[in-house]
N, CA, C and O of each residue as an XYZ file, in Angstrom:
276
protein
N     -15.051    -19.386    -40.681
C     -15.118    -20.550    -41.568
C     -16.045    -21.545    -41.055
O     -16.094    -21.737    -39.840
N     -16.790    -22.204    -41.864
C     -17.756    -23.222    -41.550
C     -17.012    -24.424    -40.864
O     -15.858    -24.711    -41.180
N     -17.718    -25.112    -39.915
C     -17.090    -26.239    -39.265
C     -16.822    -27.374    -40.229
O     -15.804    -28.052    -40.092
N     -17.704    -27.613    -41.212
C     -17.496    -28.667    -42.249
C     -16.260    -28.347    -43.038
O     -15.473    -29.249    -43.326
N     -16.063    -27.164    -43.382
C     -14.903    -26.747    -44.223
C     -13.637    -26.939    -43.400
O     -12.636    -27.433    -43.919
N     -13.665    -26.550    -42.106
C     -12.509    -26.710    -41.253
C     -12.144    -28.226    -41.139
O     -10.971    -28.594    -41.216
N     -13.169    -29.084    -40.955
C     -12.902    -30.486    -40.838
C     -12.250    -31.045    -42.101
O     -11.296    -31.821    -42.046
N     -12.797    -30.624    -43.231
C     -12.230    -31.118    -44.530
C     -10.807    -30.617    -44.717
O      -9.961    -31.315    -45.277
N     -10.554    -29.430    -44.255
C      -9.194    -28.870    -44.340
C      -8.233    -29.673    -43.457
O      -7.071    -29.853    -43.820
N      -8.698    -30.152    -42.320
C      -7.902    -31.020    -41.472
C      -7.532    -32.304    -42.234
O      -6.393    -32.768    -42.191
N      -8.516    -32.849    -42.921
C      -8.245    -34.088    -43.688
C      -7.215    -33.817    -44.779
O      -6.302    -34.622    -44.967
N      -7.334    -32.726    -45.492
C      -6.418    -32.401    -46.573
C      -5.003    -32.160    -46.029
O      -4.036    -32.657    -46.607
N      -4.870    -31.435    -44.971
C      -3.592    -31.160    -44.364
C      -2.920    -32.435    -43.863
O      -1.705    -32.587    -43.991
N      -3.708    -33.357    -43.289
C      -3.164    -34.606    -42.776
C      -2.696    -35.448    -43.986
O      -1.648    -36.092    -43.935
N      -3.493    -35.427    -45.071
C      -3.113    -36.171    -46.243
C      -1.818    -35.597    -46.837
O      -0.951    -36.360    -47.264
N      -1.681    -34.319    -46.870
C      -0.455    -33.659    -47.417
C       0.761    -34.030    -46.494
O       1.874    -34.254    -46.970
N       0.504    -34.080    -45.211
C       1.600    -34.349    -44.289
C       2.032    -35.816    -44.310
O       3.231    -36.096    -44.332
N       1.080    -36.762    -44.303
C       1.401    -38.165    -44.204
C       1.575    -38.854    -45.590
O       2.308    -39.834    -45.723
N       0.859    -38.293    -46.633
C       0.859    -38.959    -47.945
C       0.347    -40.403    -47.870
O       0.760    -41.267    -48.643
N      -0.552    -40.635    -46.930
C      -1.085    -41.936    -46.711
C      -2.629    -41.850    -46.523
O      -3.133    -41.557    -45.439
N      -3.331    -42.117    -47.620
C      -4.807    -41.976    -47.639
C      -5.435    -42.909    -46.661
O      -6.378    -42.543    -45.959
N      -4.898    -44.177    -46.599
C      -5.510    -45.168    -45.676
C      -5.428    -44.717    -44.229
O      -6.396    -44.873    -43.484
N      -4.304    -44.165    -43.815
C      -4.139    -43.666    -42.474
C      -5.080    -42.541    -42.164
O      -5.644    -42.475    -41.072
N      -5.262    -41.623    -43.151
C      -6.124    -40.482    -42.944
C      -7.562    -40.962    -42.778
O      -8.276    -40.512    -41.882
N      -7.985    -41.889    -43.660
C      -9.355    -42.397    -43.589
C      -9.604    -43.111    -42.215
O     -10.619    -42.857    -41.566
N      -8.722    -43.951    -41.808
C      -8.890    -44.674    -40.495
C      -8.923    -43.667    -39.406
O      -9.803    -43.735    -38.548
N      -8.013    -42.727    -39.388
C      -7.900    -41.794    -38.248
C      -9.152    -40.850    -38.192
O      -9.635    -40.515    -37.110
N      -9.641    -40.450    -39.347
C     -10.687    -39.489    -39.357
C     -12.138    -40.114    -39.535
O     -13.153    -39.422    -39.446
N     -12.153    -41.393    -39.778
C     -13.460    -42.106    -39.882
C     -14.198    -41.786    -41.170
O     -15.425    -41.690    -41.178
N     -13.462    -41.622    -42.254
C     -14.117    -41.351    -43.581
C     -13.673    -42.424    -44.525
O     -12.736    -43.176    -44.256
N     -14.387    -42.486    -45.682
C     -14.031    -43.471    -46.715
C     -13.106    -42.870    -47.684
O     -13.001    -41.650    -47.808
N     -12.393    -43.772    -48.413
C     -11.467    -43.279    -49.427
C     -12.183    -42.461    -50.530
O     -11.640    -41.431    -50.930
N     -13.373    -42.861    -51.046
C     -14.027    -42.039    -52.052
C     -14.340    -40.629    -51.542
O     -14.280    -39.655    -52.293
N     -14.679    -40.540    -50.234
C     -14.948    -39.177    -49.640
C     -13.711    -38.376    -49.622
O     -13.718    -37.212    -50.023
N     -12.628    -38.961    -49.165
C     -11.338    -38.226    -49.089
C     -10.895    -37.850    -50.547
O     -10.434    -36.735    -50.791
N     -11.034    -38.728    -51.420
C     -10.634    -38.493    -52.838
C     -11.445    -37.348    -53.384
O     -10.881    -36.470    -54.038
N     -12.723    -37.312    -53.154
C     -13.588    -36.209    -53.612
C     -13.138    -34.904    -53.103
O     -13.013    -33.958    -53.881
N     -12.882    -34.788    -51.817
C     -12.459    -33.505    -51.252
C     -11.095    -33.134    -51.677
O     -10.830    -31.945    -51.854
N     -10.188    -34.077    -51.858
C      -8.799    -33.832    -52.291
C      -8.888    -33.271    -53.720
O      -8.239    -32.261    -53.992
N      -9.620    -33.840    -54.604
C      -9.727    -33.379    -55.978
C     -10.331    -31.949    -56.035
O      -9.860    -31.076    -56.765
N     -11.384    -31.765    -55.235
C     -11.967    -30.380    -55.202
C     -10.974    -29.364    -54.647
O     -10.926    -28.234    -55.134
N     -10.179    -29.735    -53.640
C      -9.184    -28.872    -53.109
C      -8.094    -28.585    -54.101
O      -7.605    -27.457    -54.173
N      -7.702    -29.567    -54.861
C      -6.623    -29.394    -55.908
C      -7.132    -28.437    -56.962
O      -6.369    -27.610    -57.463
N      -8.399    -28.530    -57.309
C      -8.912    -27.715    -58.423
C      -9.289    -26.274    -57.996
O      -9.024    -25.316    -58.722
N      -9.913    -26.143    -56.803
C     -10.427    -24.865    -56.364
C      -9.836    -24.284    -55.119
O     -10.191    -23.167    -54.742
N      -8.937    -24.997    -54.453
C      -8.388    -24.503    -53.186
C      -9.451    -24.654    -52.083
O     -10.332    -25.512    -52.139
N      -9.321    -23.779    -51.089
C     -10.310    -23.816    -49.930
C     -11.733    -23.620    -50.394
O     -12.654    -24.152    -49.773
N     -11.949    -22.876    -51.462
C     -13.326    -22.692    -51.990
C     -13.925    -24.000    -52.459
O     -15.150    -24.116    -52.484
N     -13.156    -24.961    -52.820
C     -13.659    -26.265    -53.241
C     -14.167    -27.104    -52.124
O     -14.841    -28.104    -52.372
N     -13.872    -26.742    -50.872
C     -14.341    -27.503    -49.729
C     -15.722    -27.170    -49.238
O     -16.199    -27.747    -48.260
N     -16.394    -26.205    -49.938
C     -17.749    -25.850    -49.608
C     -18.690    -26.933    -50.174
O     -18.503    -27.378    -51.306
N     -19.690    -27.353    -49.400
C     -20.658    -28.329    -49.819
C     -21.418    -27.765    -51.017
O     -21.737    -26.579    -51.100
N     -21.689    -28.696    -51.945
C     -22.404    -28.355    -53.161
C     -23.775    -29.072    -53.147
O     -23.934    -30.145    -52.564
N     -24.724    -28.450    -53.793
C     -26.111    -29.035    -53.888
C     -26.051    -30.318    -54.657
O     -25.310    -30.433    -55.633
N     -26.820    -31.279    -54.231
C     -26.948    -32.576    -54.908
C     -28.201    -32.608    -55.804
O     -28.506    -33.618    -56.438
N     -28.908    -31.480    -55.835
C     -30.116    -31.428    -56.607
C     -29.768    -31.535    -58.109
O     -28.843    -30.870    -58.575
N     -30.494    -32.353    -58.848
C     -30.239    -32.503    -60.266
C     -30.569    -31.171    -61.050
O     -31.446    -30.406    -60.648
N     -29.860    -30.941    -62.137
C     -30.068    -29.746    -62.960
C     -31.326    -29.853    -63.812
O     -31.911    -28.842    -64.200
N     -31.740    -31.100    -64.101
C     -32.955    -31.289    -64.849
C     -33.653    -32.541    -64.358
O     -33.085    -33.340    -63.614
N     -34.912    -32.697    -64.795
C     -35.675    -33.874    -64.474
C     -36.221    -34.522    -65.704
O     -37.356    -34.268    -66.107
N     -35.386    -35.390    -66.323
C     -35.805    -35.939    -67.657
C     -37.006    -36.859    -67.569
O     -37.638    -37.116    -68.593
N     -37.351    -37.366    -66.397
C     -38.549    -38.225    -66.295
C     -39.760    -37.484    -65.838
O     -40.775    -38.116    -65.548
N     -39.717    -36.136    -65.753
C     -40.841    -35.340    -65.349
C     -41.959    -35.410    -66.431
O     -41.703    -35.175    -67.613
N     -43.150    -35.724    -66.014
C     -44.227    -35.778    -66.963
C     -44.971    -34.430    -67.003
O     -45.490    -33.929    -66.006
N     -44.983    -33.906    -68.177
C     -45.659    -32.588    -68.389
C     -47.154    -32.849    -68.715
O     -47.496    -33.507    -69.697
N     -47.986    -32.318    -67.872
C     -49.402    -32.483    -68.133
C     -50.046    -31.064    -68.247
O     -49.371    -30.042    -68.130
N     -51.327    -31.061    -68.471
C     -52.025    -29.758    -68.619
C     -51.975    -28.984    -67.314
O     -51.998    -27.753    -67.333
N     -51.909    -29.655    -66.208
C     -51.791    -28.942    -64.879
C     -50.501    -28.178    -64.793
O     -50.462    -27.066    -64.267
N     -49.459    -28.757    -65.299
C     -48.144    -28.152    -65.184
C     -48.037    -27.132    -66.268
O     -47.007    -26.468    -66.392
């Protein structure tokens, strides 16, 4: 298992154990939005949801199409 996934799983397990997001964030050095993101992905997809996803946009609406393209 990837180190990033293992770390996120530690956050999730600690949150399940303590039920205190503030404590988990302080102890692990992460922000609440970050914890919330991984918690929601874990709730929806389980361990598979803890895999990093691409941040690349699906489209480029401001892309200018020219003759070269």
